DRENSETI-178062 format. One record per residue (C-alpha): residue in three letters; x, y, z. Coordinates in steps of 0.1 Angstrom, whole numbers. Each point is the difference from the previous one (the first is absolute). Layout:
<r 'ala'; <X; Y; Z>>
...
! end
This chain:
<r 'met'; <1005; 1120; 732>>
<r 'asn'; <18; -34; -6>>
<r 'leu'; <38; 0; 5>>
<r 'glu'; <22; -28; 1>>
<r 'tyr'; <13; 9; 36>>
<r 'ile'; <-18; 17; 29>>
<r 'thr'; <11; 33; 10>>
<r 'ser'; <9; 15; 33>>
<r 'asp'; <-31; 20; 0>>
<r 'arg'; <-24; -23; -13>>
<r 'phe'; <18; -27; 26>>
<r 'ile'; <-9; 22; 30>>
<r 'glu'; <-34; 10; -12>>
<r 'leu'; <-9; -40; -2>>
<r 'phe'; <17; -5; 33>>
<r 'ile'; <-19; 28; 19>>
<r 'thr'; <-33; -12; -18>>
<r 'leu'; <2; -35; 8>>
<r 'lys'; <12; 7; 36>>
<r 'gln'; <-32; 24; 2>>
<r 'leu'; <-20; -30; -10>>
<r 'arg'; <11; -21; 23>>
<r 'phe'; <-4; 24; 31>>
<r 'leu'; <-36; 5; -14>>
<r 'lys'; <-7; -38; 2>>
<r 'glu'; <15; -2; 34>>
<r 'ser'; <-13; 33; 15>>
<r 'glu'; <-24; -4; 26>>
<r 'gly'; <-5; 38; 13>>
<r 'pro'; <3; 36; -12>>
<r 'asn'; <32; 4; 19>>
<r 'leu'; <21; 26; -24>>
<r 'tyr'; <32; -4; 22>>
<r 'asn'; <2; -38; -1>>
<r 'leu'; <37; -9; -8>>
<r 'thr'; <-10; -26; -26>>
<r 'trp'; <-10; 28; -24>>
<r 'thr'; <38; 8; -2>>
<r 'phe'; <34; -15; -12>>
<r 'asn'; <36; 8; 7>>
<r 'thr'; <14; 15; -30>>
<r 'lys'; <37; -10; 13>>
<r 'leu'; <-12; -36; 5>>
<r 'leu'; <-14; -1; -32>>
<r 'ser'; <32; 14; -16>>
<r 'glu'; <20; -26; 16>>
<r 'phe'; <-26; -27; -10>>
<r 'ile'; <4; 10; -35>>
<r 'phe'; <38; 0; 2>>
<r 'his'; <1; -35; 15>>
<r 'ser'; <-28; -12; -26>>
<r 'lys'; <19; 10; -29>>
<r 'lys'; <21; -30; 6>>
<r 'asp'; <-28; -24; 2>>
<r 'tyr'; <-5; -17; -37>>
<r 'arg'; <-41; 1; 7>>
<r 'tyr'; <3; 43; 2>>
<r 'lys'; <33; 7; -21>>
<r 'glu'; <-16; 12; -33>>
<r 'phe'; <-31; 12; 21>>
<r 'leu'; <21; 23; 20>>
<r 'arg'; <23; 14; -31>>
<r 'cys'; <-12; 36; 3>>
<r 'phe'; <16; 4; 33>>
<r 'asn'; <39; 10; 3>>
<r 'phe'; <17; 2; 32>>
<r 'asn'; <29; 22; 8>>
<r 'asp'; <15; -7; 35>>
<r 'gly'; <-35; -15; 11>>
<r 'tyr'; <-19; 30; -11>>
<r 'ser'; <-23; 0; -32>>
<r 'ile'; <-9; 32; -14>>
<r 'asn'; <-27; -21; -23>>
<r 'leu'; <-21; -9; 33>>
<r 'ile'; <3; 35; 15>>
<r 'ser'; <-10; 17; -31>>
<r 'ala'; <-29; -26; -4>>
<r 'ile'; <-11; 4; 35>>
<r 'asn'; <0; 39; -4>>
<r 'arg'; <-22; -4; -31>>
<r 'ala'; <-22; -23; 17>>
<r 'ile'; <-7; 27; 26>>
<r 'ser'; <-6; 26; -26>>
<r 'lys'; <-25; -23; -16>>
<r 'his'; <-14; -5; 34>>
<r 'leu'; <5; -37; 3>>
<r 'leu'; <20; 8; 31>>
<r 'thr'; <-11; 27; 25>>
<r 'gly'; <35; 5; 10>>
<r 'val'; <33; -14; 15>>
<r 'phe'; <12; 11; 34>>
<r 'asp'; <29; -18; 18>>
<r 'asp'; <2; -24; -30>>
<r 'glu'; <-34; -13; 6>>
<r 'ala'; <-23; 5; -33>>
<r 'tyr'; <-37; 6; 10>>
<r 'ile'; <-23; -17; -27>>
<r 'thr'; <-32; 19; -6>>
<r 'arg'; <-31; -14; 10>>
<r 'tyr'; <-24; 19; -23>>
<r 'tyr'; <12; -6; -34>>
<r 'thr'; <6; -32; -15>>
<r 'asn'; <10; 2; -38>>
<r 'tyr'; <-14; -33; -16>>
<r 'gln'; <13; 10; -33>>
<r 'ile'; <37; -7; 12>>
<r 'ile'; <-9; -33; 6>>
<r 'glu'; <-15; -4; -36>>
<r 'asp'; <31; 18; -14>>
<r 'asn'; <24; -25; 14>>
<r 'lys'; <-19; -31; 3>>
<r 'glu'; <27; -22; -13>>
<r 'tyr'; <20; 12; 30>>
<r 'val'; <-26; -6; 28>>
<r 'ser'; <9; -37; 9>>
<r 'ile'; <35; 6; 4>>
<r 'met'; <-6; 32; 19>>
<r 'glu'; <-23; -18; 22>>
<r 'glu'; <29; -25; 7>>
<r 'phe'; <24; 29; 6>>
<r 'ile'; <-23; 17; 24>>
<r 'thr'; <-4; -30; 20>>
<r 'gly'; <41; -6; 2>>
<r 'phe'; <0; 37; 11>>
<r 'asp'; <-25; -7; 27>>
<r 'tyr'; <21; -29; 13>>
<r 'phe'; <31; 21; -3>>
<r 'cys'; <-14; 28; 21>>
<r 'leu'; <-9; -25; 27>>
<r 'asp'; <34; -17; 2>>
<r 'lys'; <24; 14; -22>>
<r 'lys'; <30; -25; 13>>
<r 'leu'; <-24; -31; -4>>
<r 'tyr'; <-12; 10; -36>>
<r 'leu'; <37; 7; -12>>
<r 'glu'; <12; -34; 14>>
<r 'asn'; <-29; -20; -17>>
<r 'ala'; <6; 19; -29>>
<r 'ala'; <37; -8; -4>>
<r 'ser'; <-5; -36; 8>>
<r 'phe'; <-30; -1; -28>>
<r 'met'; <28; 15; -25>>
<r 'asn'; <26; -19; 9>>
<r 'asn'; <-20; -33; 1>>
<r 'glu'; <-3; -25; -31>>
<r 'leu'; <-39; 2; 4>>
<r 'gln'; <-2; 35; -8>>
<r 'gly'; <-17; -9; -33>>
<r 'val'; <-22; -25; 13>>
<r 'gly'; <-36; 5; 9>>
<r 'asp'; <3; 35; -8>>
<r 'asn'; <-6; 13; -37>>
<r 'thr'; <-9; 36; 8>>
<r 'arg'; <31; 12; -19>>
<r 'met'; <-8; -24; -32>>
<r 'ile'; <-37; 12; 0>>
<r 'phe'; <10; 36; 0>>
<r 'asp'; <25; -4; -26>>
<r 'leu'; <-24; -20; -23>>
<r 'gln'; <-29; 26; 5>>
<r 'arg'; <23; 29; -8>>
<r 'arg'; <13; -19; -33>>
<r 'ile'; <-36; -5; -8>>
<r 'arg'; <-8; 35; 4>>
<r 'ile'; <29; 12; -21>>
<r 'asn'; <-6; -25; -28>>
<r 'glu'; <-38; 13; 1>>
<r 'glu'; <10; 36; -3>>
<r 'asn'; <22; -8; -32>>
! end
């Protein structure tokens, strides 16, 4: 399934799968109630909202539209992830990632987005640790004249997308 842009469902599926693989790598015990197997849906929504202003993620996140800080695309995608059992449920805005089902096909189907999603997840993790500091750093980065120096993530993503489109035609 090659699309020019990732859909909200594919975005959430890839996000959950890569978060799950990170947790499996870092997991030391069989504790099913470990909070690292969760993510806050409100914080994710807020992070996506702020990241849509970041030139690195602008095109990547175009599948999400926000109306008064609320994204129906995100909520629908999370609900579909529950029905596909990528998530076991959402309680008090905490989405619980299953430990028993890792769909590696999701990574294969979205391999062109894996590197940018890994970077997005790392940013999200920092955002969860200290939202105020992350937003201050992001604002200074976006306003800095050095925003394009040393960071070619966006350019690589665009080039990969153009190459893929040309190969399909």
